[in-house]
C-alpha positions, 0 to 999 in steps of 0.5 A: 328306227332303220337300220342305220339308226340302230347301228348309230344307236348302237355304237353310241352305247358302246360309247357311253360304256366305254366312257362309264370306265375312262380314266379321268371322269371330267363330266357325269357320263349323262353330260358327257353323252349329251355334249358328244351327241351335239358335236357329233350327229353320227356316232361314225364321226365321233369314232373317227375324230382327231384328239384335239375335237375329242377333248373339245368334247369333253374328253380327257387327254388319255380318253381322247388318245383312247378313242382316237387309235381305235379305227387305226388299229382297227385297221392295222388287225384287218391288213396284218390278216392278209400278211405282209407282201400279199398277192393281190393279183385279181380283182377279188382279192384286191377288193378285199384288201381295199375294204381294210384300209377304209375301215372307219374312214369317213373322208374320202381317200385315194390310194395308189396300190403298187404291184411287182410283176407276180402281182405281190403288194411293193407299197400302197400309197395314199395320193389325194385326201378329200373332203366327204364328197370329193378326193384330190388326185395327184398325178404327178406323185403317183407317177414319181412313185411307181417310178421310184419303187419299180413297180410293175402295175397299179390299181387306184382306189378311193372310197365314197363315204356317203355309200353310192357304188355309182362312180361319178363323173369326175371318177370316170374323168380321173381314171382316163387321165390315170390310163393315159399317164401311166402309159407314158411309162409302160405300168398298166392301171390295173382298175380303179375300185371305189369302196362304199363300206363293204362293197366295192366297185371296179370301174373297168368292169362297170363298162363306164369306159369302153373295155377296148380303150382300156386294153388298148392303154394298158397292154393286154399281153402282160400276164397280170393285165389277163389274170386280172379279169376275175369277176367275184367281187367280195361285195 
């Protein structure tokens, strides 16, 4: 059994233990786990499932709500550790913050992280939501949000649930479009970061896009742009 399989079984053991303390047992725990394993080959997908699907797997209403709440609570706790208005002015700080957004997430979410002139977080906006393979990107929504909140810089991020850190051709094209779009409103795109589990990769530092092109389109004299050159990714 490899490490991933051991992790999967360990999480299933925790689920079974929790079910033994269920408020209302509609089924014996062994039968309940058989149904869960049949419906969810991966324990991670069980944890991230919605209430309706959990009820379809045989859980009572209260227990379906309980399991559905777990990933969201974990993300809230992780994000609160950064404080209400964290300063995310370097690549390493931003990467650490972004990992907290994706705890327990198994489909692709695309966020725009809005910053003020000092790199203080203004708002994190979900601009796209996809499947396990692709996240749609709403450029118009992002630009209107930047203007609405008077953002002075933005960082894009999305996750790769499959675990690969290699940017896809679509990731690169999306970043190029975003660089061109944000340049029209004079808001520098500091980076586009991919999160895969506990690791992160910066498209800016990966070399997928020519450094000269990136700098030319974002205004190299701005303080935030200069501060961003920080290679300490928290892998």
